[in-house]
C-alpha positions in Angstrom: 4.9 44.8 -40.5 7.6 47.4 -40.7 11.1 46.1 -41.0 12.3 49.1 -38.9 10.7 47.8 -35.7 13.3 46.9 -33.0 13.6 43.1 -33.0 14.4 40.7 -30.2 14.4 37.0 -29.7 12.6 37.1 -26.4 10.6 39.9 -24.7 9.8 39.3 -21.0 6.9 41.3 -19.5 7.4 42.0 -15.8 10.8 42.7 -14.1 10.1 40.9 -10.8 11.7 37.7 -9.5 10.4 35.4 -12.2 10.8 37.9 -15.1 14.4 38.8 -14.2 15.5 35.2 -13.7 13.9 34.2 -17.0 15.5 37.1 -18.9 19.1 36.3 -17.9 18.5 32.5 -18.4 17.5 33.2 -22.0 20.3 35.8 -22.4 22.9 33.2 -21.3 21.9 31.2 -24.4 22.8 34.0 -26.7 19.2 35.2 -27.1 18.5 38.9 -27.6 16.3 39.7 -24.6 14.2 42.8 -23.8 12.8 43.0 -20.2 9.9 45.4 -19.8 8.2 46.7 -16.6 5.6 49.4 -16.1 7.1 50.4 -12.8 10.0 52.8 -12.4 12.3 50.2 -10.9 12.9 46.4 -11.0 12.2 44.0 -8.2 9.8 46.1 -6.2 8.0 43.2 -4.4 11.3 41.5 -3.8 12.4 44.6 -1.8 9.5 44.4 0.6 9.5 40.7 1.0 10.5 38.9 4.2 10.4 42.1 6.2 12.9 43.6 3.8 15.3 40.6 3.9 13.7 38.4 1.2 12.9 34.9 2.1 14.4 33.8 -1.2 13.8 30.0 -0.9 12.8 27.1 1.4 15.1 24.1 1.6 12.2 21.8 2.1 10.4 22.7 -1.1 8.2 20.0 -2.6 5.3 20.0 -5.0 3.1 19.3 -1.9 3.8 22.8 -0.7 1.8 24.4 -3.5 -1.9 24.9 -4.3 -3.0 24.3 -7.9 -5.9 22.7 -9.7 -3.2 20.2 -11.0 -1.1 19.4 -7.9 1.5 17.6 -10.1 2.1 20.5 -12.5 4.9 22.2 -10.5 7.0 19.0 -10.2 8.9 19.3 -13.4 10.0 22.9 -12.9 10.8 22.4 -9.2 13.0 19.4 -10.2 14.8 21.4 -12.9 15.8 24.3 -10.5 16.0 23.3 -6.9 16.6 25.3 -3.6 20.2 24.1 -3.8 20.6 25.7 -7.2 19.3 29.0 -5.8 21.6 28.8 -2.8 24.5 28.2 -5.2 23.5 31.4 -7.1 23.2 33.4 -3.9 26.6 32.1 -2.7 28.2 33.0 -6.1 27.3 36.6 -5.4 28.7 36.5 -1.8 25.3 37.0 -0.2 25.2 36.0 3.4 22.0 34.2 4.5 20.5 32.3 7.4 17.7 29.8 8.1 15.1 31.5 10.2 12.7 28.6 10.9 11.1 25.7 9.0 13.7 25.7 6.2 13.1 29.4 5.4 16.3 31.1 4.1 16.7 34.9 4.4 19.4 37.4 3.5 21.4 38.5 6.5 21.1 42.1 5.5 18.8 43.6 2.8 16.6 42.2 0.1 18.3 44.6 -2.2 21.1 42.0 -2.4 18.8 39.7 -4.3 17.7 42.5 -6.7 21.3 43.4 -7.3 22.1 39.7 -8.0 19.4 39.6 -10.6 20.4 42.9 -12.2 24.0 41.8 -12.5 23.1 38.5 -14.0 20.9 40.3 -16.5 23.7 42.7 -17.3 26.2 39.9 -17.9 23.7 38.1 -20.1 23.2 41.2 -22.3 19.6 41.7 -21.3 18.2 45.1 -22.1 16.0 46.4 -19.3 13.4 49.2 -19.7 11.3 50.4 -16.8 8.4 52.8 -16.9 7.1 51.2 -20.0 3.4 50.4 -20.4 2.5 47.5 -22.6 -0.6 48.3 -24.5 -1.2 45.1 -26.6 0.6 42.0 -27.7 -0.4 40.4 -31.0 0.9 37.8 -33.3 1.4 38.6 -36.9 2.2 36.3 -39.8 4.2 37.4 -42.8 6.2 35.6 -45.5 9.4 36.7 -43.8 8.4 36.3 -40.2 5.8 33.6 -39.8 5.8 33.5 -36.0 6.6 37.0 -34.8 4.9 38.7 -32.0 4.4 42.5 -31.9 4.5 44.1 -28.5 3.0 47.6 -28.6 4.1 49.9 -25.7 4.1 53.4 -24.5 7.7 53.9 -26.0 7.1 52.2 -29.3 6.6 48.8 -30.8 8.9 45.8 -30.7 8.9 42.4 -32.4 10.1 39.1 -31.1 9.9 35.3 -31.5 8.9 34.6 -27.9 6.9 36.5 -25.3 7.2 35.5 -21.6 4.5 36.8 -19.3 5.8 37.4 -15.8 3.4 40.1 -14.7 2.4 38.6 -11.4 -1.0 38.3 -9.8 -3.4 40.8 -8.2 -1.8 41.0 -4.7 -0.5 44.3 -3.4 -2.0 46.7 -6.0 -0.1 49.6 -4.4 3.0 48.0 -5.7 1.6 48.1 -9.3 -0.2 44.7 -9.5 -2.7 44.5 -12.3 -4.7 41.9 -14.1 -2.8 42.5 -17.4 -1.3 39.0 -17.4 -4.7 37.4 -17.1 -6.2 39.6 -19.8 -3.4 38.7 -22.1 -3.8 35.0 -21.5 -7.5 35.2 -22.2 -6.8 37.1 -25.4 -4.9 34.1 -26.7 -7.6 31.7 -25.7 -6.5 30.7 -22.2 -8.9 30.0 -19.3 -8.4 31.0 -15.7 -8.8 29.4 -12.3 -10.5 32.2 -10.5 -7.9 34.4 -8.8 -8.4 35.2 -5.1 -6.4 36.7 -2.3 -4.0 34.3 -0.5 -1.5 34.5 2.4 -3.8 37.2 3.8 -5.3 38.0 7.2 -8.8 36.9 8.0 -11.6 39.2 9.1 -14.1 38.3 11.9 -17.8 38.6 11.8 -19.1 41.5 14.0 -19.9 39.3 17.0 -16.5 37.6 17.0 -14.8 41.0 16.5 -16.6 42.4 19.5 -15.6 39.3 21.6 -11.9 39.0 20.7 -10.5 42.0 18.8 -9.8 44.2 21.8 -7.0 41.7 22.4 -5.2 43.0 19.3 -1.5 42.3 19.4 -1.8 39.0 21.4 0.0 36.2 19.7 0.4 32.5 20.5 1.2 29.2 18.8 -1.7 27.2 17.3 -2.4 24.3 15.0 -4.6 25.7 12.2 -6.8 24.2 9.5 -9.2 25.8 7.0 -12.4 24.3 5.8 -13.1 22.2 8.9 -16.8 22.4 8.2 -19.4 25.0 7.6 -21.9 26.1 4.9 -19.5 25.6 1.9 -19.4 22.2 0.2 -17.0 19.7 1.6 -13.6 19.6 -0.1 -12.5 16.7 -2.3 -9.2 16.4 -0.3 -8.1 17.2 3.2 -6.5 20.6 3.7 -3.2 20.6 5.5 -2.7 21.7 9.1 -0.1 24.4 10.0 1.5 24.7 13.4 2.7 28.3 13.7 1.8 31.6 15.5 -1.6 33.3 15.4 -1.9 37.0 15.9 -5.2 38.7 17.0 -5.7 42.0 15.0 -8.2 44.8 15.4 -10.3 43.2 12.6 -9.7 39.4 13.0 -6.6 37.2 13.0 -3.3 37.1 11.2 0.1 35.6 11.8 1.9 32.8 9.9 -0.7 30.1 10.9 -3.6 32.3 9.6 -1.8 33.4 6.4 -1.2 29.7 5.6 -4.8 28.6 6.0 -6.1 31.6 4.2 -4.9 30.2 0.9 -7.2 27.2 1.4 -10.1 29.0 3.0 -13.3 29.7 1.0 -16.2 32.0 1.9 -18.7 30.3 4.2 -16.2 27.8 5.5 -14.9 27.6 9.1 -11.4 27.7 10.4 -10.3 25.7 13.3 -7.5 26.4 15.8 -6.0 24.1 18.3 -4.9 26.5 21.0 -2.7 24.0 22.8 -1.2 21.7 20.1 0.2 18.4 21.6 -0.6 19.5 25.1 -3.1 18.3 27.7 -3.8 21.5 29.6 -6.6 20.8 32.1 -5.3 17.6 33.7 -4.5 19.4 36.9 -8.2 20.1 37.4 -8.9 16.4 37.5 -6.4 15.8 40.4 -7.7 14.9 43.8 -8.5 18.0 45.9 -8.1 20.3 42.9 -10.0 23.6 43.1 -12.4 23.5 40.3 -13.1 27.2 39.7 -12.5 29.9 37.1 -9.2 31.0 38.7 -7.8 27.5 38.5 -8.9 27.2 34.9 -7.2 30.5 34.0 -4.0 29.4 35.8 -4.0 26.2 33.7 -4.6 28.0 30.5 -1.8 30.5 31.2 0.7 27.6 30.8 -0.1 27.6 27.0 -1.7 31.0 26.3 -0.9 34.7 27.1 -2.6 35.9 30.3 -5.1 38.1 28.5 -6.1 35.3 26.1 -6.5 32.8 29.0 -8.7 35.2 30.9 -10.8 36.0 27.9 -11.2 32.4 27.0 -12.6 31.6 30.4 -14.8 34.7 30.5 -16.2 34.0 27.0 -17.6 30.6 28.0 -21.3 30.7 28.6 -21.1 28.5 31.7 -18.6 26.1 33.3 -19.4 22.4 34.1 -16.9 21.3 36.8 -17.6 17.6 36.5 -15.0 15.3 34.9 -17.1 15.2 31.8 -17.4 19.0 31.7 -13.6 19.5 32.2 -13.0 17.0 29.4 -15.4 19.0 27.2 -13.5 22.2 28.0 -10.2 20.5 27.1 -11.7 19.4 23.7 -13.0 22.9 23.0 -9.5 24.3 23.7 -8.2 22.1 20.9 -11.0 23.1 18.5 -11.7 26.8 18.5 -13.9 27.1 15.5 -14.8 30.3 13.7 -16.5 31.3 10.5 -14.6 34.4 9.1 -16.6 37.1 7.4 -13.9 37.4 4.7 -10.2 38.3 4.2 -8.4 41.6 4.0 -8.3 41.2 0.3 -5.7 41.8 -2.4 -4.5 45.0 -0.7 -3.0 42.9 2.2 -2.5 39.6 0.4 1.1 38.4 -0.2 0.1 36.3 -3.3 -2.7 35.3 -5.5 -4.3 31.8 -5.6 -5.6 30.8 -9.0 -4.5 32.2 -12.3 -3.8 30.7 -15.8 -5.0 27.1 -16.1 -2.0 24.8 -16.0 -3.8 22.3 -18.2 -3.1 24.7 -21.1 0.6 25.0 -20.4 3.6 22.6 -21.0 4.9 21.7 -17.5 8.4 21.3 -18.8 8.7 24.7 -20.6 5.8 26.8 -19.3 4.9 27.4 -23.0 1.3 27.9 -24.0 -0.4 24.9 -25.6 -2.7 27.3 -27.4 -0.1 29.8 -28.8 3.5 28.6 -29.6 6.1 31.1 -28.5 4.0 32.4 -25.6 5.1 31.5 -22.0 3.6 32.2 -18.6 5.7 32.0 -15.4 5.5 32.9 -11.7 2.5 34.1 -9.8 0.3 34.6 -12.9 0.1 30.8 -13.2 -2.3 28.7 -11.1 0.5 27.5 -8.8 0.7 29.1 -5.3 3.1 28.3 -2.6 2.9 28.2 1.2 4.3 31.0 3.2 8.0 30.7 3.8 10.0 31.1 0.6 8.0 28.7 -1.6 6.6 31.3 -3.9 10.1 32.6 -4.6 11.3 29.1 -5.4 8.4 28.7 -7.9 9.3 32.0 -9.5 12.9 30.9 -10.0 12.0 27.4 -11.1 9.3 28.4 -13.6 11.5 31.1 -14.9 14.4 28.8 -15.6 12.1 26.3 -17.3 10.9 29.0 -19.8 14.2 30.8 -20.1 16.0 27.6 -21.0 13.9 27.2 -24.2 12.3 30.6 -25.2 
């Protein structure tokens, strides 16, 4: 190995939320840190997040808000760097924020404020940032002088370091530069993967359901949603959570917060179930004495919980109407269990995050260090830890970054 190669203590691959946080955390400790990104600017996904306002954390964050083959893995990192810690950092930089709903904190103005925060912290910690740099290979080389050095070969030359932190993200939003490089690098060093798949993503209807419902594109209403209710796929070992949020009908299927949430749990062949009137008994008026039991009355009752177009379509879509007490009770039950089998999802192009990734059983939960290759760390979305919609994935990025940056 040439002694002339530029040498660092830590090289972080990926200048997104996790990578930038990790870089300045390590830099604060006096480490010589190089932060590399193949894009032309840092924090690109941060800038488009939360409608451009960045939902930078969720005050209710717990390990239960994350999907992973090991549901306990995230606990250590999340305890080390909490939402309160992130709020303190945001307030240190004078960034105004607000709670939108369900504990979700957003910047009052632009997501650029969060990117600027990270850039300033990196600058103060002495981090060297280089964008537009393609990493070709990472290898470990042993010599008498440097027994544990990594060599990072890039489009602008080679660098050496003691520790490499992989913060390259998942496969979501490829137009923003997402690639599978982090997964390939992990496998190169002997790591296994939990199969990556699109998450927090709209669901696509089968042709018959699309014909029946998708001309209502743009209609939105509150539901209680759950994935994997039943269907052809094998039953799950544990109950999937229910989400009470808005559903949006699209020209190809359904989206909206409720659908994005359940999409992370949905598997091909499974059903999804929507309660169209959560915590409401809608058709009780039809059971009253002298009530007019007819489609118009049914539509009127449904319009108390659904938009008019959806109420009318729901009635029209029923093959027949049984106006007996038993039939009305059955219609009430069906309203609380609208069950569909999606044909698929909109894929990584429309997914906000990736479920799956590097197997957590091969990482140290306290430090995010590889158990197979000392000095190699994995943080953020590239790891098999995926949060719910609503700021949880950013909190995982910050927390996992601090865990690695504190020791790398």
